[in-house]
N, C-alpha and C positions, 0 to 999 in steps of 0.2 A: 861540375854539376849543371844540368840543363836548367835553363830559365823557362818556367811555365807561368805564363801571364794569363790571369783570369780577368776578363773585361766584362763589366756589368753596365750595359747601356741604360741610362735612366734620365731621359729628358723631362723637362718640367711640364710640357704641354701634354694633355690627355683629354680626349673628347668623351670617351665612355665613362670614365671615373675621374673627376677633377682631382688633381694632385695625387694621382693613383700611386706613384712610387713612394709616397710618404704615408699612404694609408696603413693603419696598423692591423696586423693579424697576430693574435696571441699577445697583444701588448707591445709588439715590435714593428717598426716601419718595414715595409716590404724591402726597401733597398738595404736596410740593416740586416734583415734575415738572409739575403743573398750574400752579403759580405761575410757574415758569420759562417755560412756553409762553405764558402771558398777558403776562409782562413783555417777552418777545421780540416781541410783536405790535406792528406799526407804529401801529395806530389806538387801542389801549387806553391810557387815561390813568391809571387807578387800578385796583389789584388788591386785593380784600378776600377773606379767608377767614372764613366764618361757622362758628363751632364752639363747642361746650360743653366741650371737652376741653383742659386746660392743656398737655399734651404736644404736641397738634396745633398749638396756638397758638404754642408755642415754635419748632417746626419751620417754620411758616408765616412767622413774623417773620424767622427766620434766612435764609429763602429770598428775602425782600424784600417780602412782602405786608403789608398792614395787617390787623388782626384785629378782628372784631366778635364780642363775646360773645353767643352765642345763648341765649335764655332756655329753661328746662326745657320750657315748653309747646310750643316749636317744635323740640325735640330728641328727641321720642319716635318710635316706629316709625310712628305714624299721621301725623306731620307731613309736609307736602309740601315739595318743593324750592322751589315758588313762594313759600310762606310765608317760607322762609328768605331768599330773594332780596329780597322786599318789606321784610322787617325790616332786612336789611343796607343796602338802598338808603336807607331812612329814617334809619338811624344815620349813614350816610356824609354825607347831605345836612345833617343836624343838626350834624355835626362840622365840615364844611368850608364850610358856608354858601353852597353853590351847587347848582343843580339838576342832576340826572343826565339826559343826553339819550338815551343808549342804554345799556341794561343787558344784560349777558351772564350766562347760566347756564353754568358750565363744570364738568364732572364729572371729579373726579380719579380715578374708577374706569376712565377711558379713558386708559391710560398712554401711548399712542402718538399722542395729539393733538399737532398741530404749531401753531406760531405762525401759519403760513400759513392753516391751517383757521380759526383765530380771526379773523384779518383778513378772511377770506372772508365769514363771517357778519356781521361788523361792517360791512364795506363795503356789503353788500346792504341794510342798514337805514340806515346813516349817509349813504351816498353815492348809492344807487340807488333809494331811496324805498320799499322794502318795509317792511311793518309788523313782520314777524317773519322769522327765517331759522333754518335748521337744517342741520347737516352730515348728508349722506347718502352712500351708496355704491352703485354698481351691484350689482344682485341678480338672479340668474338661476334660482334654485332653484324647484322646484315645491313649493308649500305645501299641506299636507293638514290637515284638521280632522276629528276623530271627531264623530259625532252624539252627542247627549246620552246615548242608550242605550248606545252603545259606550264612551263615557267612563266611565259608571257601572259598566259591566261590568269595565272595566280596573281601576278603583279597587277593586272588590270582589275581583278576582283577586289584586291586590297585598296586600290586607289579609289574605286567607285563606291566601295562599302555597300554593295548591293545585297539584297536579302538572300539571293541564291549564290552567295560567294562560294560556298562549298562546292556547288555544282560547277561553277566556272573554273575553280581551281583544279578540278579533275579533268578539264579538257585536255586533249592530247593523250600522251601515254608516259609511263615511267619505266625505267629499266634498272636491274640490279647491277651495282658497280662491282662488287666482289662475289657475286653469285648469279646463277641462272634462276630467274623467278619461277620457272616451271619445275624446279627441282629443289627440294629443301632437305639437304643432308643433315645428319646429326652433327653437333659441334665436334665430336671426336673424329668424325669422318672428313672434316674440312681441313684445308691447309691452315696453319697458324698465321693469322695476320698480326702485325705489330703496329701500334699507333705511335707516331712521333709525338713526344710529350711537349716539345717546345721549351724544355727547361735548360738543357746544357748541351753544348757542342764543343768538340775539340778538333783542332786543325793543325797540321804541320805548318809552321809559320812561313817557311819559304814557299810552300805550295799555295798557301792562302794569298800571299802577295801576288803570285803569278796569276791565279784564277779569280781572285777577288770574290770568292763565293765559299760558302761553308761546306759544300760537298764537291769533292773531286777525288780521283783515284779510288783506292779501296776504302769503303765506308764500313766501319764496325758498328754493330747494333748492340747497345748496352742496355739490358733489360732492367727495369726498375719496378717498384711495387705499384700496381695499378691503383691502389687505394689512395696513393699520394699524388695522382695525376690531376691537376687542376690549374687552368690558366685563367687569370683574372682579366676579363675584358669589359665587364659591365657591373653595375651595382649588385646584381643577383649573384654573380660569381664571388664578389667580395663578401657578401652575407654568408654564402656557403662556406667560404674559407674560414671565417670567424667562428662559425658553428663547429667546424671540424677541428680547429686548432686544439681544443682541450683533449681531443681523442688522439690526434696524430703527433702533436709536439711532445717531446720529453717534458717532464714537469720540473723545470729548474726553480730552485728557491734561492733568493738572494742571501748573501752573507755580509758580514761587516765590511769585507773588502770591496763589495760592490756599491755601497752607498755612503754618502756623506751626511745625508739629512733624511729625516722621516717627517712627513707632513700628514696630518690626520684630519679627516672629516669628523664631524661630531654626531649629529643625528643619524641613527641607523648604522653607524660604524662603531662608535663608543657606547651607543644605546641600542635598544631593540626597536627603535623608531616609534615607540608609543609615548604618548604624553598624558599625564594625569593633570586635570584642571580642577582646582578647588572652587568653592562658592564665591571666592573673591577674585577669581580669574587667574590665580597664580599657578604656574606650571611646575610640575615635578617630573623628573625622569629617573630611571634607574641605570646606574653604571656598575661595572664589574670590578671587584677588588683585584682580580688577577690582571686586569688592564693597567691598574695603577702600579702594580708591582713591575709589570713589563716596561712601562714608561720610565719608572725610576731607574731601572737597569739601563735603559737606552741612554738616559741622561748621563749616568756614570761612565758609560763607554766613550763619551766624547762626541756622539752624534748630535747634530743640530736638530731641534724639534720645534714643531709649530702645529697648533690647531687652527684649521681654516674652515669657517662655517658660513653658510649663507644667512643663517638666522641671527638676528640681533636679539640676544636672549641673555638675561642675567645668569641663567643656569650654566651656559657655556663659559662665561667669564669666571663664575665661581669654581667650576671644575678646573679651569686652567690655573687659577690661583692655588688651588689645593695641590695640583701636580707640580706647580712651580715652572710652567713652561709658557711661552708667549702665545697669544691668540689673536687672530684677525677674524672678526665676525661681523655680520651685517654686510656681507660682500656680495654684490650683484655679479661681477665677473671674477670668479675664483681663479681662472687661469691667468688673468692679467695681474691679479694680486700676487699669485704665486711666482710669476715671472719676475715681478718687481722685487719680491722678497729674496729670490735667488740672486738677483743682481746685487742687492744691498749686502748680502752675506757671502758674496763670492763663492756661491755654490753652483756647480754645473747642473742644469736640469736633468741631464742623463744620469746623474748620480743621486737623484732624489727618489725615494720610495714614497708614493702617495697612496693612502688607503681610503677607499670610498665605497659607496653602496648604491648611488642613484644616478639618474641621467645628468644631473647638474654637475657631476664629478667627471663626466667624459671629456670636457675640454682640458682638464688638468691631466687626465690620462694621456692625452695626445702630446703633452708637453714633457713629461718625465720619462726617465729610463725604466723605472719599476712601478708601473701601475698595478695596484693590488686591490682585488675585490674581496669583501667579506662574503661568507657562504650564503648569507641571506640577501645579497645584492640583487638588483634588477637584472633580468637575463641579458640585456644589452651591455650592462656593465661587466658582468662575468665574461661575456664574449670578448670584450675589449681588453680584459686584464691580462697581464703577463703571468700572474700567479693568483690563486684563489685560496683563501683560508678554508680549513675544514670546519671552523667555528663560526657561528652567526655573529652579527653585530650585537654588542651588548652582553655577550656571553663569554667573553675572553678572547675575541679575535685579535686584539692588539697584543695580548700576552703571547699568542701564537706567533705573531709576526716578530716579536722580540726574541722568541726562541729560535726562529730562523736565523736571525742576525747574530745572536750571541751564544747560541747553544741552549739545550734544554734546561740546564741548571743556571739560573740567573743570579741568585743571591744566596747568602747564608740565612739560616732560620732567624737569626737575630735581626737581620735587615728586613725580613718579611713582616716583622711585628707592626711596623708603622702603617702598613697598608693592607 
């Protein structure tokens, strides 16, 4: 059987988006998304993340990848992806004692890369005889380029910030790159252009060693869905990816096999976020009996449970006593408290489901493997979640989460009577 090695370069330094390779899209770090796509590919035999960053290495291993420690000389801004792939390939062959037949360069900055895309470029090299292959997407736009004089004028205008910057930027001329500007044919009358997506490349390993570049010999173009083409280079790209994730990602829901603990926010997650205050200043909130039923079933299943709340409120403590589960409340840094709780209870954060609704839950979302937003959560929280309930907070959202983990039938009718 051929050895097909997928290499995911993921260094720690990033100028445009700090800690970019750990940024979450759809509730999953970018490097973990790339690892999962590679592991899901039919033809890939080994997946390696090349990194100089311990935090990235930990996330990569948790996602199922092997890790190659990248030396500092190959981790700077000037280092090429090819150099990282060659180093990872050498390290893998030395460790496993067998040659690599096909090597892949997979970029975790393309969050919507699929396993099918990876199999497409792999198959082109491993089965169809191409020397190299790359993912591309149909492209119909007219591309323009300023002349050198126009580009210099635009740079000067930007630097000076003059009032007539627009006029200065028009100095010189511009020309069409993939068209004649004096002739505008219909799209169907133009040659089909293809855009390199930057997501996945496959190379014959021996040829790659010889040429030290991702393109040599016959290059196969493997078309992918244009809707999934997005490279994250700056914060705006990351925001777009998070907005698109609910539309482009499959909708995975966790099961009991995926988690060891369930941690629940209180206000807005177990309540509808409203507070009633009487004349004496006492606060009242409404909770949902279905949530109590779900929590009771989660307890019986053996999962560890915790209520984690920023509010120091007797109502939170009273609800925890009623449910018979531990509570930490009045917490300023919920993520630090959660990390300490996981360490104390020997729970791996990636096997924690955390349910929340507002921006103070986002640090915890970045810590756990299953960040879940209730339907009524803030938009930024929904965008960062790996799964979103169909039910709002305080209306049975926790009961819905329990059904994901345990199945729709949680208890017998006799067991339901208590709550």
